[in-house]
TIPA-400696 format. One record per residue (C-alpha): residue number from 1; residue in one letter; x, y, z. Coordinates in steps of 0.1 Angstrom, whole numbers, padded with zeros to 4 digits. Example, Ala and Ser with C-alpha at 12.3 -4.5 7.8 and 13.67 -1.06 7.14 Angstrom:
REM residues 2
  seq  type     c1     c2     c3
    1     A   0123  -0045   0078
    2     S   0137  -0011   0071
REM end
This chain:
REM residues 404
  seq  type     c1     c2     c3
    1     M   1534   1127   0349
    2     K   1503   1128   0326
    3     A   1488   1163   0319
    4     D   1454   1152   0332
    5     Q   1467   1139   0365
    6     L   1457   1157   0397
    7     K   1483   1178   0414
    8     V   1479   1172   0451
    9     L   1496   1186   0482
   10     V   1497   1161   0511
   11     L   1499   1174   0547
   12     S   1508   1150   0575
   13     T   1528   1153   0607
   14     V   1529   1115   0609
   15     F   1553   1105   0582
   16     P   1587   1088   0580
   17     N   1617   1110   0581
   18     P   1655   1102   0581
   19     D   1655   1101   0619
   20     R   1623   1081   0623
   21     A   1622   1056   0594
   22     V   1592   1036   0606
   23     F   1571   1066   0618
   24     G   1538   1068   0600
   25     L   1545   1041   0575
   26     F   1508   1036   0570
   27     V   1505   1071   0557
   28     F   1536   1068   0536
   29     E   1524   1036   0519
   30     R   1491   1051   0509
   31     I   1507   1082   0495
   32     R   1534   1061   0477
   33     A   1506   1042   0460
   34     M   1488   1074   0451
   35     A   1519   1088   0435
   36     A   1514   1063   0407
   37     V   1480   1079   0398
   38     A   1485   1115   0407
   39     D   1512   1142   0409
   40     V   1520   1145   0446
   41     R   1541   1166   0469
   42     V   1543   1160   0506
   43     I   1548   1185   0535
   44     A   1555   1164   0566
   45     P   1563   1189   0594
   46     A   1580   1179   0627
   47     P   1576   1198   0660
   48     W   1602   1225   0666
   49     F   1617   1207   0696
   50     H   1626   1176   0676
   51     R   1661   1174   0662
   52     P   1660   1191   0627
   53     V   1658   1166   0599
   54     K   1669   1170   0563
   55     R   1646   1196   0548
   56     C   1638   1178   0515
   57     R   1644   1142   0503
   58     K   1633   1118   0476
   59     A   1613   1088   0488
   60     A   1605   1057   0469
   61     R   1590   1062   0434
   62     G   1603   1097   0432
   63     L   1579   1110   0460
   64     A   1590   1145   0469
   65     V   1588   1151   0507
   66     I   1596   1184   0526
   67     H   1603   1183   0563
   68     P   1598   1218   0578
   69     R   1596   1224   0615
   70     Y   1564   1238   0630
   71     F   1559   1257   0662
   72     Y   1541   1236   0689
   73     I   1534   1243   0726
   74     P   1535   1211   0746
   75     G   1505   1209   0768
   76     L   1486   1238   0753
   77     G   1494   1227   0718
   78     K   1465   1203   0716
   79     V   1441   1233   0715
   80     F   1461   1256   0692
   81     D   1483   1233   0672
   82     G   1460   1233   0641
   83     V   1464   1271   0637
   84     L   1501   1270   0646
   85     L   1507   1242   0620
   86     F   1490   1264   0594
   87     L   1511   1294   0603
   88     S   1542   1273   0602
   89     V   1537   1260   0567
   90     I   1518   1288   0549
   91     V   1550   1305   0536
   92     L   1564   1272   0524
   93     A   1531   1263   0507
   94     V   1531   1297   0489
   95     R   1566   1291   0476
   96     L   1558   1255   0466
   97     R   1527   1265   0446
   98     R   1547   1288   0424
   99     R   1565   1258   0409
  100     F   1538   1231   0417
  101     H   1503   1244   0411
  102     F   1485   1220   0434
  103     T   1447   1220   0430
  104     L   1438   1197   0459
  105     I   1450   1194   0495
  106     D   1450   1159   0512
  107     A   1453   1159   0550
  108     H   1460   1129   0572
  109     F   1443   1131   0606
  110     G   1415   1154   0615
  111     H   1435   1173   0640
  112     P   1458   1192   0637
  113     E   1464   1185   0600
  114     G   1427   1188   0591
  115     L   1423   1223   0605
  116     A   1456   1235   0589
  117     A   1445   1220   0555
  118     I   1411   1238   0557
  119     L   1428   1271   0563
  120     L   1453   1264   0535
  121     G   1424   1255   0512
  122     K   1407   1288   0519
  123     C   1440   1307   0511
  124     F   1445   1288   0478
  125     S   1408   1282   0469
  126     C   1416   1245   0469
  127     P   1393   1216   0478
  128     V   1403   1196   0509
  129     V   1402   1158   0516
  130     I   1407   1148   0552
  131     T   1414   1112   0563
  132     L   1404   1102   0599
  133     R   1428   1076   0613
  134     G   1419   1070   0649
  135     S   1433   1098   0672
  136     E   1401   1117   0665
  137     I   1383   1095   0690
  138     D   1406   1108   0717
  139     H   1402   1144   0706
  140     A   1364   1141   0708
  141     Q   1367   1137   0746
  142     F   1378   1173   0750
  143     M   1354   1202   0744
  144     L   1376   1226   0725
  145     R   1392   1200   0704
  146     R   1358   1185   0697
  147     W   1345   1218   0686
  148     T   1375   1224   0664
  149     L   1372   1190   0648
  150     R   1335   1195   0641
  151     W   1342   1229   0625
  152     T   1370   1213   0604
  153     L   1352   1183   0591
  154     R   1320   1202   0581
  155     R   1342   1222   0558
  156     A   1360   1193   0541
  157     D   1350   1185   0506
  158     R   1354   1148   0513
  159     V   1361   1128   0545
  160     I   1378   1094   0543
  161     A   1376   1073   0574
  162     V   1397   1042   0579
  163     S   1370   1026   0601
  164     E   1332   1027   0603
  165     E   1336   1040   0639
  166     L   1354   1071   0625
  167     A   1328   1075   0598
  168     A   1301   1075   0624
  169     L   1320   1102   0643
  170     A   1320   1124   0612
  171     R   1283   1119   0607
  172     N   1276   1128   0643
  173     Y   1295   1161   0637
  174     G   1271   1169   0609
  175     V   1291   1159   0578
  176     P   1267   1148   0551
  177     A   1268   1110   0547
  178     E   1274   1114   0509
  179     R   1307   1132   0516
  180     I   1320   1104   0539
  181     T   1336   1071   0527
  182     V   1352   1043   0546
  183     I   1385   1031   0530
  184     E   1405   1008   0551
  185     N   1443   1006   0550
  186     G   1461   0982   0527
  187     V   1492   0960   0529
  188     D   1523   0956   0508
  189     V   1520   0919   0499
  190     R   1554   0919   0483
  191     R   1571   0929   0515
  192     F   1549   0909   0539
  193     V   1552   0874   0526
  194     P   1548   0840   0544
  195     I   1581   0824   0555
  196     D   1583   0788   0566
  197     P   1578   0791   0604
  198     Q   1606   0768   0613
  199     K   1630   0786   0590
  200     A   1619   0820   0605
  201     R   1625   0806   0640
  202     V   1660   0795   0632
  203     E   1667   0829   0616
  204     L   1656   0847   0648
  205     G   1670   0822   0673
  206     L   1636   0811   0686
  207     T   1640   0773   0681
  208     G   1629   0750   0709
  209     R   1599   0771   0719
  210     S   1562   0765   0711
  211     P   1538   0780   0708
  212     I   1551   0814   0699
  213     V   1528   0845   0702
  214     T   1539   0878   0687
  215     S   1527   0913   0692
  216     V   1540   0943   0674
  217     G   1537   0981   0680
  218     H   1552   1011   0698
  219     L   1555   1005   0736
  220     I   1527   1028   0746
  221     P   1498   1021   0770
  222     R   1470   1020   0745
  223     K   1486   0991   0727
  224     G   1478   0970   0757
  225     F   1511   0950   0761
  226     H   1505   0950   0799
  227     R   1472   0930   0792
  228     L   1492   0904   0774
  229     L   1517   0901   0803
  230     E   1488   0898   0828
  231     V   1473   0867   0810
  232     L   1506   0849   0804
  233     P   1507   0830   0837
  234     V   1475   0812   0828
  235     L   1486   0805   0792
  236     R   1519   0793   0804
  237     A   1502   0768   0828
  238     K   1488   0751   0797
  239     Y   1517   0757   0774
  240     P   1549   0756   0795
  241     Q   1571   0763   0764
  242     L   1551   0793   0753
  243     L   1571   0824   0742
  244     L   1557   0859   0738
  245     C   1577   0881   0714
  246     I   1571   0919   0718
  247     V   1584   0937   0687
  248     G   1585   0975   0691
  249     G   1605   1003   0705
  250     A   1600   1030   0732
  251     A   1616   1063   0741
  252     D   1646   1062   0764
  253     D   1637   1055   0800
  254     D   1600   1055   0791
  255     P   1578   1048   0822
  256     Y   1555   1024   0803
  257     A   1585   1003   0791
  258     R   1597   1002   0828
  259     K   1562   0991   0838
  260     L   1563   0962   0813
  261     H   1596   0950   0825
  262     A   1584   0953   0861
  263     L   1554   0931   0852
  264     V   1577   0905   0837
  265     A   1597   0903   0869
  266     E   1566   0904   0891
  267     H   1551   0873   0874
  268     G   1584   0855   0869
  269     L   1581   0857   0831
  270     E   1618   0863   0823
  271     D   1620   0831   0803
  272     T   1586   0836   0786
  273     V   1589   0871   0772
  274     R   1613   0884   0747
  275     F   1615   0922   0740
  276     A   1628   0924   0705
  277     G   1629   0962   0703
  278     A   1621   0982   0672
  279     R   1629   0962   0641
  280     P   1631   0975   0605
  281     P   1601   0967   0582
  282     Q   1621   0942   0562
  283     E   1625   0920   0593
  284     L   1589   0919   0603
  285     S   1579   0891   0580
  286     A   1602   0868   0598
  287     W   1589   0878   0633
  288     L   1553   0874   0621
  289     S   1559   0842   0602
  290     A   1576   0826   0632
  291     A   1545   0830   0653
  292     D   1516   0806   0658
  293     L   1495   0835   0668
  294     F   1496   0873   0664
  295     V   1478   0893   0692
  296     L   1467   0929   0692
  297     A   1455   0940   0727
  298     S   1449   0977   0719
  299     A   1423   0999   0736
  300     R   1419   1021   0705
  301     E   1428   1018   0668
  302     G   1416   1030   0635
  303     C   1425   1004   0609
  304     P   1456   0986   0624
  305     N   1481   0979   0597
  306     V   1499   0953   0618
  307     V   1468   0931   0617
  308     L   1468   0932   0579
  309     E   1506   0925   0578
  310     A   1502   0895   0601
  311     M   1475   0880   0579
  312     A   1496   0887   0548
  313     C   1522   0865   0564
  314     G   1495   0838   0568
  315     V   1494   0842   0606
  316     P   1461   0839   0625
  317     V   1451   0869   0646
  318     V   1436   0875   0680
  319     S   1425   0911   0686
  320     T   1403   0933   0708
  321     R   1373   0947   0690
  322     V   1388   0981   0681
  323     G   1384   1003   0650
  324     E   1379   0984   0618
  325     V   1391   0950   0631
  326     D   1356   0935   0631
  327     R   1355   0940   0593
  328     I   1390   0932   0583
  329     V   1395   0899   0602
  330     P   1373   0872   0587
  331     A   1364   0841   0608
  332     H   1389   0819   0590
  333     A   1417   0843   0599
  334     G   1413   0849   0636
  335     L   1392   0855   0667
  336     L   1381   0887   0685
  337     A   1380   0894   0722
  338     D   1347   0912   0731
  339     N   1365   0935   0754
  340     A   1400   0944   0765
  341     D   1399   0930   0800
  342     S   1423   0902   0808
  343     P   1398   0873   0812
  344     G   1382   0880   0778
  345     L   1416   0882   0761
  346     E   1429   0852   0779
  347     Q   1400   0829   0769
  348     T   1401   0841   0733
  349     M   1439   0834   0731
  350     L   1435   0799   0745
  351     K   1407   0791   0720
  352     A   1429   0804   0691
  353     L   1460   0784   0702
  354     D   1439   0753   0703
  355     A   1424   0758   0669
  356     H   1437   0747   0635
  357     W   1443   0775   0610
  358     D   1449   0774   0573
  359     R   1477   0798   0568
  360     T   1475   0796   0530
  361     A   1439   0806   0530
  362     I   1447   0836   0553
  363     R   1474   0847   0529
  364     T   1451   0843   0499
  365     Y   1425   0865   0515
  366     M   1450   0893   0520
  367     E   1463   0893   0484
  368     Q   1433   0914   0473
  369     R   1438   0941   0500
  370     T   1468   0959   0485
  371     W   1478   0995   0487
  372     Q   1471   0997   0449
  373     S   1435   0987   0455
  374     V   1433   1013   0482
  375     A   1447   1040   0459
  376     S   1420   1033   0432
  377     R   1393   1040   0458
  378     V   1411   1071   0472
  379     L   1415   1085   0437
  380     V   1377   1085   0433
  381     Q   1374   1107   0464
  382     W   1402   1130   0452
  383     Q   1384   1134   0418
  384     L   1351   1141   0434
  385     A   1366   1167   0456
  386     A   1385   1183   0427
  387     A   1353   1184   0407
  388     R   1333   1196   0437
  389     T   1305   1173   0424
  390     G   1293   1137   0426
  391     S   1294   1133   0388
  392     A   1291   1097   0375
  393     A   1316   1105   0348
  394     V   1343   1113   0374
  395     Q   1335   1081   0393
  396     G   1336   1061   0361
  397     G   1371   1073   0352
  398     A   1384   1061   0385
  399     V   1367   1028   0382
  400     R   1382   1023   0347
  401     M   1416   1030   0363
  402     Q   1410   1004   0390
  403     Q   1402   0978   0364
  404     R   1434   0982   0344
REM end
């Protein structure tokens, strides 16, 4: 590491660990890119009731990650978990600082990590940068969490929002606009690459079906997989050979997963839907490339990485208008449903399936939206927070780094 590089402590409860390899990959990818421009250590706690994971490991590019457990009260924890998270990691942070004198704390999610980071920052006299990623919209619906989030964000030195909706939330909480920046997620264009659709279909055993629609995500209600199943009978009437591939896992005996399988049986869609389960990241390019259309039917998102990953594979997108989707999906790469109700989604999907899409142009558009480009913009915010000033010289140094 260069002597002039920032020393940064990252705090996030949403981060991959040996037991959950794909959990929080969007956080991991940004921090992995940041490790090329700063000296970074990560504390990624897991709730005490999870099976213990290996305490410390080395991730890609030598990224040091510590996985302590933190005390969490299910049900009541949503109110108190920020303070409990702080109390669970403070001793570890003190020990870490003896050998790694971090001068900046970078927290992912406003709650609970944001509150814990602000308290850590007060203990160590460190500036704090907080990234809002989407769950803050849900927290804002509850009075105590809303108050806590407002208190937290007003004390952050910089706030990074992955969508304009989240930036507006921070402004509404009284955070000065000059301390807020929208920086969308990026994509690994070396991992997510276009594969010839026919070759991908042979590889996955999907030959003989057309069109193929793919949707990816954890099987949880807000991802809206039930909406996809509800519109399938109408789509299948026009496209008898249509196949919907749902790629994503669920907890054992999960009620939402049972609901999805019940909807399949209710509508007689057994031959139209394939549940692929959770797949490792290295397989996703094939599942995406095999598709004629990628669909995201979510009710709430920040900046959904899976949309960026689909476009990196050259696949056109249909999505509900959630989070930053309006600004990351250009007209030549997809269509947006004005609302999440089934008729709106159904008509948008039919229109997209009838359209001609230039998959090469979609891929070309994504080649500029890398995690490295994201890192150069985040570095500006880190430097501004570390300097506790809006100095043009600080910004210029980051811009020069971006141009190299």
